[in-house]
Backbone bond lengths (Angstrom), bond angles and torsions (degrees), N, CA, C in turn:
res aa  C-N    CA-C-N  psi(-1)  N-CA   C-N-CA  omega(-1)  CA-C   N-CA-C  phi
1 A - - - 1.501 - - 1.563 110.91 -
2 I 1.360 120.94 -35.18 1.375 121.04 178.29 1.512 114.15 -65.41
3 L 1.327 116.58 -34.95 1.505 122.07 -176.46 1.537 106.67 -83.36
4 N 1.317 122.70 -19.89 1.442 122.33 -175.24 1.624 105.35 -136.92
5 P 1.309 118.80 69.17 1.454 120.64 -171.92 1.552 112.56 -62.80
6 A 1.278 120.24 -23.14 1.439 125.84 -176.14 1.530 110.63 -82.42
7 I 1.313 119.46 -10.31 1.432 123.04 178.22 1.503 110.21 -100.13
8 R 1.372 110.60 125.55 1.494 119.13 178.60 1.583 107.69 -87.14
9 L 1.236 116.15 119.21 1.446 117.31 176.83 1.462 115.21 -91.19
10 P 1.322 120.92 142.52 1.473 124.29 179.50 1.537 112.77 -63.86
11 D 1.271 118.64 150.86 1.451 123.96 172.27 1.486 111.01 -88.63
12 L 1.464 114.20 74.61 1.422 117.63 -179.11 1.480 108.10 -132.59
13 P 1.354 117.52 156.45 1.468 121.35 174.22 1.551 104.47 -68.29
14 I 1.395 115.05 145.81 1.423 121.06 -177.78 1.589 107.80 -97.08
15 T 1.342 112.73 127.64 1.436 117.51 167.39 1.509 115.42 -112.19
16 V 1.270 115.75 124.33 1.461 122.29 -177.13 1.543 111.88 -88.52
17 V 1.377 113.10 126.85 1.518 118.76 172.84 1.563 107.79 -106.69
18 R 1.258 115.06 124.09 1.460 125.57 179.79 1.558 109.47 -112.68
19 S 1.302 112.20 158.05 1.391 119.88 172.44 1.616 111.28 -72.25
20 S 1.286 117.75 134.91 1.423 119.62 -179.29 1.544 111.61 -99.74
21 D 1.303 117.27 1.73 1.487 125.73 -179.85 1.435 109.67 -130.20
22 S 1.334 115.51 176.61 1.503 121.86 179.11 1.525 107.82 -65.15
23 S 1.306 118.20 131.33 1.443 122.66 -171.06 1.533 109.85 -142.30
24 G 1.335 112.49 134.78 1.481 118.54 172.25 1.492 110.74 -71.31
25 G 1.292 114.60 -29.06 1.525 119.29 173.52 1.509 112.94 -64.64
26 T 1.286 114.29 -36.97 1.546 117.38 177.55 1.555 110.32 -68.73
27 L 1.322 112.02 -42.11 1.507 116.32 175.44 1.583 110.53 -55.68
28 M 1.326 111.42 -50.38 1.508 114.11 -174.94 1.475 111.09 -64.44
29 L 1.398 117.86 -40.87 1.513 120.11 -176.20 1.489 108.16 -68.88
30 T 1.370 119.97 -42.14 1.357 119.95 179.38 1.460 115.24 -68.88
31 S 1.304 116.92 -32.60 1.491 119.34 171.94 1.495 112.82 -62.24
32 Y 1.330 116.40 -42.16 1.454 122.91 174.34 1.548 112.70 -60.16
33 L 1.262 117.04 -46.60 1.413 120.14 179.05 1.536 114.33 -62.50
34 R 1.383 113.80 -39.54 1.454 117.26 175.82 1.559 111.05 -65.70
35 A 1.361 119.57 -40.97 1.346 123.93 179.72 1.515 113.25 -63.86
36 Q 1.272 115.99 -32.53 1.496 122.05 -179.34 1.497 113.81 -80.54
37 D 1.385 115.16 -32.14 1.395 117.67 -175.69 1.603 109.94 -149.39
38 P 1.394 114.58 75.74 1.471 119.00 -174.67 1.570 110.11 -57.96
39 A 1.300 118.59 -36.27 1.481 121.29 -175.42 1.544 108.93 -70.35
40 G 1.356 117.31 -33.98 1.445 123.66 -174.56 1.506 115.50 -91.60
41 W 1.372 117.97 -20.24 1.420 121.48 -177.98 1.504 108.28 -125.46
42 P 1.339 118.81 102.79 1.523 118.86 -173.65 1.542 113.61 -67.44
43 A 1.290 114.17 154.21 1.479 118.95 175.74 1.512 115.17 -58.52
44 S 1.318 114.17 -28.32 1.461 119.36 -177.31 1.538 110.06 -71.69
45 E 1.318 118.53 -14.70 1.469 122.98 177.69 1.543 112.92 -104.60
46 V 1.362 115.84 31.61 1.439 121.39 175.31 1.520 103.90 -116.44
47 G 1.319 115.93 127.63 1.523 118.19 178.82 1.505 107.78 160.15
48 P 1.398 112.49 176.58 1.502 119.14 176.99 1.520 114.78 -76.27
49 V 1.300 117.19 -12.41 1.474 120.96 174.39 1.553 107.49 -144.30
50 I 1.334 116.85 124.81 1.484 121.31 -173.70 1.585 106.36 -135.89
51 S 1.308 111.31 165.03 1.438 117.12 174.09 1.623 108.71 -93.81
52 W 1.218 117.84 95.43 1.437 123.46 -174.56 1.524 110.62 -67.04
53 P 1.346 119.78 139.80 1.477 120.90 173.32 1.488 108.40 -62.44
54 A 1.321 114.73 148.10 1.450 119.90 178.77 1.540 110.23 -68.30
55 A 1.324 111.94 140.75 1.472 123.86 176.07 1.504 110.47 -122.85
56 P 1.407 115.24 145.59 1.417 117.58 -177.05 1.620 114.51 -55.75
57 R 1.312 116.88 -41.57 1.403 123.03 178.01 1.541 108.00 -122.42
58 E 1.266 119.22 108.81 1.407 125.16 -175.28 1.452 113.91 -146.68
59 T 1.298 120.11 152.54 1.460 121.90 176.75 1.561 104.37 -154.43
60 S 1.247 118.15 167.42 1.510 118.23 174.21 1.563 108.83 -138.88
61 A 1.282 115.47 167.74 1.497 121.48 -179.66 1.536 104.94 -155.63
62 P 1.351 112.27 150.19 1.485 116.65 179.37 1.584 111.29 -79.75
63 G 1.289 113.10 134.17 1.483 115.55 171.42 1.460 112.76 78.55
64 T 1.325 119.32 159.31 1.398 123.92 175.00 1.430 115.75 -63.29
65 T 1.318 118.22 -44.05 1.449 123.02 179.84 1.561 108.64 -64.02
66 G 1.302 122.21 -35.41 1.465 123.79 173.59 1.433 114.18 -66.92
67 M 1.411 116.24 -39.83 1.435 119.67 176.16 1.521 113.92 -63.83
68 I 1.407 115.98 -40.21 1.456 120.83 175.96 1.530 110.99 -62.19
69 A 1.311 116.02 -48.45 1.477 118.26 179.09 1.505 113.22 -63.23
70 R 1.294 118.83 -41.99 1.478 121.12 177.32 1.512 112.21 -63.29
71 C 1.301 118.56 -39.04 1.405 123.28 -177.36 1.599 110.85 -72.38
72 A 1.344 113.04 -38.57 1.431 120.61 177.87 1.592 111.60 -60.06
73 A 1.291 113.38 -27.12 1.515 116.22 -176.53 1.536 110.06 -93.28
74 I 1.318 122.55 3.29 1.470 124.47 -179.35 1.470 114.27 -122.78
75 K 1.300 121.41 114.24 1.443 122.25 175.15 1.569 109.33 -63.02
76 G 1.252 118.16 136.65 1.500 121.32 178.35 1.564 110.55 82.70
77 C 1.269 116.43 19.07 1.504 117.59 179.86 1.514 114.92 -85.05
78 I 1.272 114.74 146.74 1.459 122.97 171.75 1.525 104.14 -133.32
79 T 1.416 109.48 145.36 1.504 119.12 178.20 1.515 103.08 -152.87
80 Y 1.358 112.94 179.95 1.447 122.24 179.84 1.497 103.79 -130.59
81 I 1.370 117.35 137.35 1.471 125.17 177.99 1.504 105.95 -142.77
82 G 1.275 111.89 159.63 1.578 118.81 172.64 1.536 107.21 -73.73
83 S 1.276 113.77 156.92 1.529 119.84 -176.86 1.501 111.05 -67.88
84 S 1.359 118.06 -26.18 1.430 115.40 175.86 1.551 115.69 -67.78
85 F 1.347 116.35 -5.75 1.508 120.51 -179.83 1.606 108.55 -107.68
86 Q 1.309 118.23 8.63 1.391 121.94 -175.38 1.474 112.29 -58.72
87 G 1.334 114.52 -45.95 1.489 121.48 179.91 1.524 111.50 -57.81
88 R 1.303 116.80 -41.10 1.541 119.68 177.24 1.455 111.32 -65.77
89 A 1.287 121.66 -35.70 1.445 125.55 179.73 1.525 109.50 -67.30
90 S 1.348 114.61 -43.99 1.432 119.82 -179.66 1.516 109.14 -69.19
91 G 1.299 119.52 -34.72 1.486 124.33 179.09 1.511 107.52 -67.83
92 A 1.334 121.32 -29.27 1.406 122.92 -178.78 1.573 114.16 -78.02
93 G 1.306 111.78 5.53 1.455 117.90 -177.59 1.495 118.26 76.48
94 R 1.354 115.42 18.82 1.456 118.67 178.30 1.521 109.92 -118.88
95 K 1.290 117.96 40.56 1.401 121.16 178.61 1.521 112.39 -51.28
96 G 1.331 116.45 130.17 1.417 121.83 -178.20 1.465 113.64 76.22
97 S 1.285 126.57 -3.48 1.432 126.82 -175.21 1.519 112.60 -87.83
98 A 1.268 117.84 -14.82 1.442 120.61 -175.29 1.475 113.89 -103.90
99 F 1.311 120.92 135.14 1.507 122.25 171.81 1.463 109.33 -73.08
100 L 1.283 119.91 131.39 1.377 122.62 -179.82 1.571 108.71 -96.00
101 A 1.263 116.09 120.57 1.437 120.95 -177.03 1.499 114.39 -78.51
102 A 1.364 115.18 -24.25 1.447 118.43 -177.56 1.570 108.50 -149.83
């Protein structure tokens, strides 16, 4: 909300959908997190497969298509996908709901 004050966020619990397999999107996202906060995101947690910290509401799905489908089925979902999949995420009725890793 602070970074996007013009956007009204829904009052919903957030469910995180992560990749359950090796993913270029995971590599890109974790590289970004490390670059933004080197002290808070260790180099050992940068790669296509990582040990994610536990979150209260979380699930995983294999592949980008699986992540998009899982997220489309859950209100309050967030996930990360590569920009080449943005059209599929929008087509799944979740326009703007996915974090784009690239």
